[in-house]
Structure formats: C-alpha cells, structure tokens
C-alpha positions as CSV (number, residue, x, y, z in Angstrom):
1,M,-30.1,3.7,31.4
2,K,-32.0,1.1,33.4
3,A,-28.9,-1.1,33.5
4,A,-26.9,1.8,34.9
5,A,-29.5,2.5,37.5
6,D,-29.7,-1.1,38.5
7,A,-25.9,-1.2,38.9
8,K,-25.9,1.8,41.2
9,A,-28.6,0.3,43.3
10,S,-26.6,-2.9,43.6
11,L,-23.5,-0.9,44.6
12,K,-25.5,0.9,47.3
13,V,-26.5,-2.5,48.8
14,L,-22.9,-3.7,48.7
15,L,-21.8,-0.4,50.2
16,N,-24.1,-0.9,53.2
17,D,-22.6,-4.3,53.8
18,V,-19.1,-2.9,53.6
19,V,-19.8,0.0,55.9
20,A,-21.3,-2.4,58.4
21,V,-17.9,-4.0,58.9
22,A,-15.7,-1.0,57.9
23,N,-15.8,0.7,61.3
24,D,-13.9,-2.1,62.9
25,L,-11.5,-2.7,60.0
26,E,-10.6,1.0,59.8
27,G,-9.9,1.2,63.5
28,P,-6.4,1.7,65.1
29,N,-6.3,-1.9,66.3
30,H,-5.5,-3.1,62.8
31,P,-2.2,-2.8,60.8
32,A,-1.9,0.3,58.6
33,T,-2.0,-1.7,55.4
34,H,-5.2,-3.4,56.4
35,R,-6.8,-0.1,57.4
36,A,-5.8,1.4,54.1
37,R,-7.4,-1.4,52.2
38,A,-10.6,-1.1,54.2
39,L,-10.7,2.6,53.6
40,F,-10.0,2.2,49.9
41,T,-12.8,-0.4,49.5
42,R,-15.3,1.9,51.2
43,G,-14.2,5.0,49.3
44,R,-14.2,3.2,46.0
45,L,-17.8,2.0,46.5
46,Q,-18.9,5.4,47.7
47,E,-17.3,7.1,44.6
48,A,-19.0,4.6,42.2
49,A,-22.4,4.7,43.9
50,A,-22.7,8.5,44.4
51,D,-24.9,10.6,42.3
52,P,-23.3,14.1,42.5
53,S,-26.5,15.8,41.4
54,T,-28.1,15.0,44.7
55,D,-27.3,16.2,48.2
56,E,-26.9,12.6,49.4
57,G,-24.5,11.9,46.5
58,A,-22.4,15.0,47.1
59,A,-22.1,14.0,50.8
60,M,-21.1,10.5,49.7
61,L,-18.4,11.9,47.4
62,T,-17.0,14.0,50.2
63,A,-16.9,10.9,52.5
64,A,-15.2,8.9,49.6
65,E,-12.6,11.6,49.2
66,E,-11.7,11.6,52.9
67,A,-11.5,7.7,52.9
68,L,-9.3,7.6,49.8
69,K,-7.0,10.3,51.1
70,K,-6.6,8.4,54.4
71,A,-6.0,5.1,52.5
72,A,-3.3,6.7,50.3
73,K,-1.6,8.3,53.4
74,L,-1.6,5.0,55.3
75,D,-0.3,3.0,52.4
76,P,1.3,5.3,49.7
77,A,2.0,2.2,47.6
78,L,-1.7,1.3,47.3
79,D,-2.2,2.2,43.6
80,G,-5.9,1.5,43.7
81,A,-6.5,4.2,46.2
82,W,-4.5,6.8,44.1
83,N,-6.3,5.8,40.9
84,C,-9.7,6.0,42.5
85,L,-8.9,9.3,44.1
86,G,-7.7,10.6,40.7
87,Q,-11.1,9.5,39.2
88,L,-12.9,11.3,42.0
89,F,-11.0,14.5,41.5
90,W,-11.7,14.3,37.8
91,K,-15.4,13.8,38.4
92,K,-15.3,17.1,40.5
93,G,-13.5,18.9,37.7
94,N,-10.1,19.0,39.3
95,L,-8.1,17.7,36.4
96,E,-4.7,18.8,37.7
97,G,-5.5,17.0,41.0
98,A,-6.3,13.9,39.1
99,K,-3.1,14.1,37.1
100,N,-1.1,14.4,40.3
101,C,-2.7,11.2,41.7
102,Y,-1.9,9.3,38.5
103,R,1.6,10.5,38.5
104,A,2.1,9.3,42.0
105,V,1.2,5.8,40.8
106,L,3.4,5.9,37.7
107,A,6.4,7.3,39.7
108,R,6.5,3.8,41.3
109,G,6.3,1.9,38.1
110,P,4.1,1.0,35.1
111,N,0.4,0.5,35.8
112,K,-2.0,-0.4,33.0
113,K,-5.1,1.2,34.6
114,T,-3.2,4.3,35.4
115,H,-1.8,4.6,31.9
116,Q,-5.3,4.2,30.5
117,A,-6.6,6.9,32.8
118,M,-3.7,9.3,32.0
119,S,-4.3,8.8,28.3
120,M,-8.0,9.8,28.7
121,L,-7.1,12.7,31.0
122,S,-4.5,14.1,28.6
123,R,-7.2,14.2,25.9
124,A,-9.5,15.9,28.3
125,L,-6.9,18.5,29.1
126,A,-6.2,19.0,25.4
127,K,-9.8,19.7,24.8
128,S,-10.6,21.9,27.8
129,K,-7.4,23.7,28.6
130,A,-5.5,24.1,25.3
131,K,-6.1,26.3,22.3
132,P,-7.1,24.2,19.2
133,G,-4.1,23.6,17.0
134,S,-1.7,24.9,19.5
135,E,1.6,23.2,20.4
136,E,0.2,22.7,23.9
137,Q,-2.7,20.8,22.6
138,K,-0.5,18.7,20.3
139,Q,1.8,17.9,23.2
140,L,-1.1,16.8,25.4
141,V,-2.5,14.6,22.6
142,A,1.0,13.1,22.2
143,E,1.1,12.3,25.9
144,S,-2.3,10.6,25.5
145,M,-0.8,8.5,22.8
146,D,2.3,7.6,24.8
147,H,0.2,6.5,27.8
148,A,-2.2,4.4,25.6
149,K,0.7,2.6,24.0
150,E,2.3,1.9,27.3
151,A,-0.9,0.4,28.5
152,V,-1.0,-1.9,25.4
153,K,2.5,-3.0,26.1
154,L,1.5,-4.1,29.6
155,D,-1.4,-6.2,28.3
156,V,-1.8,-6.6,24.5
157,A,-5.2,-8.3,25.0
158,D,-6.8,-5.6,27.0
159,G,-9.5,-4.0,24.8
160,A,-9.7,-0.9,27.0
161,S,-6.0,-0.1,26.2
162,W,-6.6,-0.5,22.5
163,Y,-9.6,1.8,22.8
164,A,-7.4,4.4,24.4
165,V,-5.0,4.1,21.4
166,G,-7.9,4.5,19.0
167,M,-9.1,7.6,20.7
168,A,-5.6,9.0,20.9
169,Y,-5.1,8.6,17.1
170,M,-8.5,10.2,16.5
171,A,-7.6,13.2,18.7
172,A,-4.1,13.4,17.0
173,F,-5.7,13.7,13.6
174,F,-7.9,16.7,14.6
175,A,-5.1,18.3,16.7
176,D,-2.6,18.1,13.8
177,G,-5.1,19.5,11.3
178,A,-5.3,18.9,7.5
179,S,-1.8,17.4,7.4
180,G,-3.3,14.2,8.6
181,A,-5.6,13.7,5.5
182,F,-7.1,10.2,5.1
183,Y,-7.5,8.6,1.8
184,T,-10.1,5.9,2.5
185,L,-9.5,3.7,-0.5
186,V,-5.7,3.6,-0.7
187,P,-5.0,-0.2,-0.9
188,I,-1.4,0.1,0.0
189,R,-0.3,0.7,3.6
190,P,-3.8,1.9,4.8
191,H,-2.3,2.0,8.3
192,A,-0.1,5.0,7.3
193,T,-2.7,7.6,8.4
194,K,-4.0,8.5,11.8
195,L,-7.6,7.7,11.2
196,A,-6.8,4.4,9.6
197,Q,-4.7,3.6,12.7
198,S,-7.6,4.7,14.9
199,L,-10.0,2.3,13.1
200,K,-7.5,-0.5,13.5
201,A,-7.1,0.1,17.2
202,Y,-10.9,0.1,17.6
203,Q,-11.0,-3.2,15.9
204,N,-8.4,-4.6,18.3
205,A,-10.4,-3.1,21.2
206,E,-13.5,-5.0,20.1
207,K,-11.6,-8.3,19.6
208,G,-9.3,-8.1,22.6
209,G,-6.1,-7.4,20.8
210,P,-4.8,-8.4,17.3
211,S,-5.1,-12.1,18.1
212,G,-8.4,-11.8,20.0
213,D,-11.7,-13.2,18.8
214,G,-14.1,-10.9,20.6
215,R,-15.5,-13.6,22.8
216,A,-16.7,-12.7,26.3
217,G,-13.9,-12.8,28.8
218,G,-11.2,-12.5,26.2
219,G,-10.4,-8.9,26.9
220,G,-12.5,-7.3,24.1
221,I,-14.9,-4.5,24.8
222,G,-17.5,-5.2,22.1
223,D,-20.2,-4.3,24.6
224,S,-18.9,-0.7,25.0
225,P,-21.4,1.8,23.4
226,D,-18.6,4.5,23.4
227,L,-16.4,2.2,21.2
228,H,-19.1,1.8,18.6
229,F,-20.1,5.5,18.7
230,N,-16.7,6.9,18.3
231,R,-15.7,4.4,15.7
232,A,-18.9,5.3,13.8
233,I,-17.7,9.0,14.0
234,V,-14.5,8.1,12.2
235,H,-16.4,6.0,9.6
236,R,-18.7,9.0,9.0
237,Y,-15.7,11.4,8.6
238,V,-14.0,9.1,6.0
239,E,-17.4,8.7,4.4
240,E,-17.8,5.0,4.9
241,Y,-21.5,5.6,5.4
242,G,-22.7,2.0,5.7
243,A,-20.2,1.3,8.5
244,A,-21.1,4.6,10.2
245,L,-24.8,3.8,10.3
246,E,-24.2,0.3,11.6
247,G,-21.9,1.7,14.3
248,F,-24.4,4.2,15.5
249,R,-27.1,1.5,15.5
250,R,-25.0,-0.7,17.7
251,A,-24.1,2.2,20.0
252,A,-27.8,3.2,20.4
253,A,-28.8,-0.4,21.2
254,L,-26.2,-0.5,24.0
255,D,-26.9,3.1,25.3
256,P,-29.9,5.0,23.9
257,A,-28.7,8.1,25.9
258,L,-25.8,8.7,23.5
259,P,-26.3,11.5,20.9
260,W,-26.6,8.9,18.1
261,R,-29.8,10.3,16.6
262,A,-28.2,13.6,15.5
263,E,-25.4,11.7,13.9
264,V,-27.7,9.3,12.0
265,D,-29.8,12.2,10.8
266,A,-26.7,13.9,9.5
267,V,-25.6,10.8,7.6
268,A,-29.1,10.3,6.1
269,A,-29.3,13.9,5.1
270,A,-25.9,13.8,3.3
271,L,-26.8,10.5,1.5
272,T,-30.2,11.8,0.4
273,R,-28.9,15.2,-1.0
274,L,-26.0,13.6,-2.8
275,D,-27.9,10.7,-4.2
276,D,-30.8,12.9,-5.4
277,G,-28.3,15.3,-7.0
278,C,-26.3,12.6,-8.8
279,R,-29.6,11.2,-10.2
280,G,-30.4,14.7,-11.4
281,A,-33.4,15.1,-9.2
282,G,-34.4,18.8,-8.6
283,P,-35.0,22.0,-10.6
284,M,-31.3,22.8,-11.0
285,F,-30.8,19.7,-13.2
286,K,-33.3,20.7,-15.8
287,P,-31.6,21.0,-19.2
288,K,-32.1,24.8,-19.5
289,R,-30.3,25.3,-16.2
290,L,-27.7,22.6,-16.6
291,A,-26.7,23.4,-20.2
292,P,-25.0,26.7,-19.5
293,I,-22.9,25.2,-16.7
294,V,-21.7,22.4,-18.9
295,K,-21.0,24.8,-21.8
296,A,-18.7,26.9,-19.5
297,L,-16.5,23.9,-19.2
298,E,-15.9,23.5,-23.0
299,G,-12.6,24.5,-24.5
300,T,-10.1,26.9,-22.9
301,G,-11.9,30.1,-23.6
302,H,-13.1,30.3,-20.0
303,A,-10.9,31.3,-17.2
304,G,-9.5,28.4,-15.2
305,N,-10.3,25.7,-17.7
306,E,-6.7,24.9,-18.5
307,I,-5.4,21.6,-17.2
308,P,-1.9,21.9,-15.6
309,R,0.6,20.6,-18.1
310,E,1.9,17.9,-15.7
311,Y,-1.6,16.3,-15.6
312,A,-3.7,14.4,-18.1
313,E,-7.3,15.4,-18.5
314,A,-9.9,12.8,-17.6
315,S,-13.6,12.8,-17.5
316,L,-15.6,11.8,-14.4
317,K,-16.5,8.5,-16.1
318,A,-12.9,7.7,-16.8
319,L,-11.8,8.0,-13.2
320,R,-11.3,4.8,-11.3
321,E,-12.3,4.1,-7.7
322,G,-9.4,4.8,-5.4
323,A,-6.7,7.5,-4.9
324,K,-3.5,6.1,-6.3
325,E,-5.4,4.9,-9.4
326,N,-6.0,8.5,-10.5
327,E,-2.6,9.9,-9.8
328,G,-1.6,12.3,-12.7
329,S,-5.2,12.8,-13.8
330,A,-7.1,16.0,-13.6
331,T,-10.8,16.7,-14.1
332,N,-12.6,20.0,-14.6
333,V,-16.0,20.4,-13.0
334,R,-18.4,23.1,-12.0
335,V,-20.8,23.1,-9.0
336,V,-24.5,22.5,-9.9
337,V,-25.8,22.6,-6.4
338,D,-24.5,23.1,-2.9
339,A,-25.6,19.9,-1.1
340,T,-24.1,20.8,2.3
341,S,-26.6,19.8,5.0
342,S,-27.2,21.9,8.1
343,E,-27.3,18.5,10.0
344,A,-23.6,18.0,9.1
345,G,-22.6,20.3,12.0
346,G,-19.8,22.0,10.1
347,L,-18.0,18.7,9.5
348,N,-17.5,19.2,5.8
349,L,-18.8,20.8,2.6
350,H,-20.8,18.8,0.0
351,Y,-21.5,19.6,-3.6
352,V,-23.0,18.0,-6.7
353,V,-20.7,18.8,-9.7
354,V,-20.8,18.2,-13.4
355,D,-18.1,17.7,-16.0
356,R,-18.2,18.8,-19.7
357,E,-19.7,15.5,-20.7
358,G,-22.7,16.2,-18.5
359,T,-21.8,13.5,-15.9
360,L,-22.9,14.3,-12.4
361,C,-20.9,13.4,-9.3
362,A,-20.8,14.2,-5.6
363,M,-17.9,16.1,-4.1
364,S,-17.0,16.4,-0.5
365,V,-14.5,19.1,0.7
366,Y,-12.6,19.0,4.0
367,G,-10.1,21.5,5.3
368,L,-11.5,24.5,3.4
369,E,-13.6,27.4,4.6
370,D,-17.2,27.7,3.3
371,G,-16.9,30.0,0.3
372,A,-13.5,28.8,-0.8
373,V,-15.2,26.7,-3.5
374,R,-16.7,29.4,-5.8
375,H,-19.7,28.1,-7.7
376,S,-19.0,30.4,-10.6
377,S,-15.5,29.1,-11.2
378,T,-14.2,26.0,-12.9
379,L,-12.8,23.5,-10.3
380,T,-9.9,21.4,-11.3
381,L,-9.6,18.2,-9.3
382,L,-6.0,16.9,-9.2
383,S,-5.3,13.2,-8.8
384,P,-8.9,12.7,-7.6
385,C,-9.7,10.4,-4.7
386,V,-12.8,8.5,-5.9
387,R,-15.3,6.3,-4.0
388,D,-18.4,4.7,-5.4
389,V,-20.8,4.9,-2.5
390,D,-23.3,2.1,-2.0
391,A,-25.2,2.3,1.3
392,T,-28.7,1.4,2.5
393,F,-30.7,3.2,5.1
394,E,-34.4,2.6,6.1
395,G,-35.1,0.6,2.9
396,R,-33.5,3.2,0.5
397,R,-30.4,2.3,-1.4
398,F,-28.0,5.2,-2.1
399,T,-25.5,4.7,-5.0
400,F,-23.4,7.5,-6.4
401,R,-19.8,8.5,-7.3
402,L,-18.0,10.7,-4.7
403,I,-14.8,12.6,-5.0
404,R,-13.2,13.6,-1.7
405,V,-11.0,16.7,-1.4
406,D,-9.0,16.6,1.8
407,L,-6.2,19.1,1.1
408,P,-6.0,22.5,-0.7
409,K,-3.4,21.0,-3.1
410,Q,-6.0,18.6,-4.4
411,I,-8.1,21.4,-6.0
412,L,-7.7,24.5,-8.1
413,V,-10.4,27.1,-8.1
414,G,-10.4,29.2,-11.3
415,G,-6.9,27.8,-12.0
416,A,-5.5,28.7,-8.6
417,M,-5.0,26.9,-5.3
418,P,-7.4,28.2,-2.6
419,V,-4.6,29.7,-0.5
420,G,-5.7,31.4,2.7
421,R,-9.0,29.6,2.9
422,I,-7.8,26.7,5.0
423,A,-10.0,25.5,7.9
424,R,-9.1,22.9,10.5
425,P,-10.9,19.6,10.3
426,R,-13.9,19.6,12.5
427,L,-15.0,16.7,14.6
428,A,-18.7,15.8,14.8
429,S,-18.3,14.1,18.2
430,T,-17.7,16.1,21.3
431,N,-16.0,13.2,23.0
432,L,-12.2,13.1,22.7
C-alpha cells in the first residue's frame, strides 16, 4: 500500500511538470499530431494519478477524459490515447464505452496492450453482465481467451499476456461448469484440462514465456501479487494445498491488501478437519460409533452395497495414487463425519469416510449440491482419483489420503448416480 501511495505521489510531481509545459504544446501553433501527443501525455498522467474517491481526483479524471478525447480526435491513429480512454471509461464503470475504445484500436490492426485489455474486459463483462453458465457468458469468456492468445502471438515473452491466458482458462473452467473437471494427478497429458492450462500459463507469466527464466527485465511478472493470488486459488481448487499456501504467502508479501487471509484460513481449516478425521480424532471415531458404520458395508445385504459388475472391488488401502491408476476399480465407503468447513465459502464438500476394513480416508466432492451425498447411504466411488496429501502449515504437518469426486459419474449414492443434484463449480476468488 505504501508503494502504491508513493507511486501516485511521484506521478503527481511528474504531472505538475507536464502541465507546466502542456499549455504551449497543446496550443494551435503546433501540428495536430504534436498536440495530440501532448494531450495524451497529460491525460494519461491525470488518469493514473487520480483518486476517484476524492473531489480533487474526480475533477482530475474529468480533465483526463477531456484531454484524451481531444487527443483521439486530433490523431485517430494514436492507439495510446484510445487505450487510456478505454481504461478511464472502465474505471468509471462504462464497460461498453471502454470496449468501443479498444475496438477502435484493433480495427486498425493488432495491438498487444489492447488485446490484453480486451481479454480482461471480456471477463469483466462475463462476470457482471451475463448469467452464470449462459451462452452469453461462455461467448464472452471465449472472446477473452481469443484476445489473450492474440496478445501472446504478438510477444511470446510478455508475462502480462500469459497471465491473461491463465485468467481466461480459469474463467472458462467455471463458465463451462463440471464438464471441465480437473484430475490433478493424471501423469499423461496434464495440459488437457482448463485448470492445468491455466497453471501452465501462470508459470509462463512468471518466467516471461516458455523459454524465460524469470529474471528482471525478461518479460516475466513474478512481482505481480495478482498472479500469485489467482494461481494459489487454482492450486486450492485442485487441492494442491502446499502450493496454494505458498502462493497466498507470496501474494500477501507483495500486497497485504489482497484477501489472502480468508483463503489461507479456509485451507488451514480444511487441512485440520481432514487430517484430524483421517487420524481418528474425535468422538465419532470411537469404536462404539464407528463399528455400526463399518458393519453396514459388509456383504450385499444392505441397499447399495453391490459393486457394478464392470468394476472390480478395491479397498481404500489397495488404491494407488492417481486417477488412471484406479480405472476399473470401485470402493464402497460410508460417511463418518461431514468435514466441510464454513471457511470454504461453498467451494466444495468435504467428508471423512470409512471402508469395510475400517480404513479412514478424506473425500472431497465438487459439482454436487450439499445433501446429494447422503450420510446414511453406501457411497460407491468409481475409478477413484486419489491423492496422498502432505502439506505443512505453521509447524504442523498434514498427511492423509484424499479421494476427489469431480463429476456425478464418479460416485453412486445408494447404488444410483446422484442425478438432479448437480451444482456448478464455485470459485473462491471474486477476481475473474
């Protein structure tokens, strides 16, 4: 925050110097292109230095808008003026006005900065103007992706363009819904899913392209708090908890004003509940309470205990880490405790489950409504996606087995697929 305040103070000093000579340069005695550049320079500095929450800042934005409009009128080919005017309109909430400015630039040809801005603006429109899951939202997110990729084509070493690609893939996953499920441990073609592509793009953003090394001046944006924050959000969603905590830590160090604390608290709460449950800590794991749950899984006398004939039954201990490794296997479990944390913000559902051997395991469920997983029913996990979690936070090590359910077709509840209980994936971050 202090760095941002210092930057604005420096801009105001520079602005005073510019204004001191702008009156002459903006006068009719100079060529139109020279006047346009002088107006653009002044307007750009006024827009950057203005604090719209104050009367002085609001007046500065008005002056900036007038200067930028004059600059664009005097020299319609001055892309910087159009881009800055679009940014100003966006700051004022006029998204369509901003879009028209950016389109004016792109009508004359490709422009990296404009494509980056249009990618971000399309996501903003998808979030604020379109109904979640609608074709309009998907179209806007697709436009965001197209513009981000065009920016990368223009400069493959520009980390800001790669960041736009990462954000577009992230938005596309949540716009498309559960069809974009992410298996975090598939060793073959991990780039085949949107969230994996998002993480890859964020990596390129930090390095400065696929061949970058992340050194200062190389195009990477490793000093961007938003990059680390949003990448941590994806790591949290795919339950790479160690990477998520590290990302939030780096984001907080760069910008303490980001809402990182709530995210870290949510991760810590999930790790604690699941680790405690898998170790059998708590009254629900006392033998008298656990024995009836385990007994209900024995034999085929209980409803829903039958394993589909095309699957081979496997115990929790027999499962291997990964997704492809357990194809064709099925495991019957029952819920011992609901470990969903209120800090999760509706991101997913967490449970501690047990199999008929008495082995405890964590289970996370995405894409299903709360209540779709009935605690009184046998749950049959089909081709389970397994991760052995190992993360450390504030001196405590968390180690437990986790099965992730992304899609309704991965689970049977009482022998039946939970049809009609599908929920859209929910994003913890509010920044698309």
